[in-house]
C-alpha positions as CSV (number, residue, x, y, z in Angstrom):
1,M,15.2,-21.9,-5.5
2,T,13.5,-24.2,-7.9
3,L,12.8,-23.5,-11.6
4,V,9.1,-23.2,-12.6
5,N,8.0,-22.7,-16.1
6,T,4.7,-21.0,-17.0
7,Q,3.1,-19.4,-20.0
8,L,2.0,-15.7,-19.9
9,P,0.0,-13.7,-22.4
10,V,2.3,-11.7,-24.7
11,P,0.8,-8.3,-23.6
12,L,1.5,-9.1,-20.0
13,V,5.1,-9.9,-20.8
14,G,5.4,-6.6,-22.5
15,R,4.1,-4.8,-19.5
16,L,6.5,-6.8,-17.3
17,D,9.4,-5.8,-19.5
18,Q,8.3,-2.1,-19.3
19,L,8.2,-2.3,-15.5
20,A,11.6,-4.0,-15.4
21,E,13.1,-1.3,-17.5
22,Q,11.6,1.5,-15.4
23,A,12.7,-0.1,-12.2
24,T,16.1,-1.3,-13.5
25,A,15.1,-4.8,-12.4
26,R,14.8,-8.1,-14.2
27,R,11.6,-9.7,-15.2
28,P,12.1,-12.8,-13.0
29,G,12.5,-10.6,-9.9
30,I,9.3,-8.7,-10.6
31,I,7.4,-11.9,-11.2
32,R,8.9,-13.4,-8.0
33,E,8.0,-10.3,-6.0
34,A,4.4,-10.2,-7.4
35,L,3.8,-13.9,-6.7
36,T,5.2,-13.6,-3.2
37,A,2.9,-10.7,-2.4
38,Y,-0.1,-12.6,-3.9
39,V,0.5,-15.7,-1.9
40,N,1.2,-13.8,1.3
41,D,-2.0,-11.8,0.9
42,R,-4.0,-15.0,0.2
43,T,-2.6,-17.0,3.1
44,A,-2.2,-14.2,5.8
45,P,-4.2,-14.8,9.0
46,V,-7.5,-13.0,9.1
47,S,-8.0,-10.6,12.1
48,R,-11.0,-11.1,14.4
49,D,-12.4,-7.8,13.1
50,E,-12.1,-8.9,9.5
51,A,-13.7,-12.2,10.3
52,E,-16.7,-10.7,12.1
53,H,-17.4,-8.1,9.4
54,D,-17.2,-10.5,6.5
């Protein structure tokens, strides 16, 4: 893995910390999971049905 620094709004960090506490996870893991889902969603191939109905 590589280290990436970013700035987040304070309220978002608070929400991340609440999620981490509830899930007994760490903040970096939650951020990594969320970014992975976001990128996968944005780069996933579009089915023919989706392309024709857009």
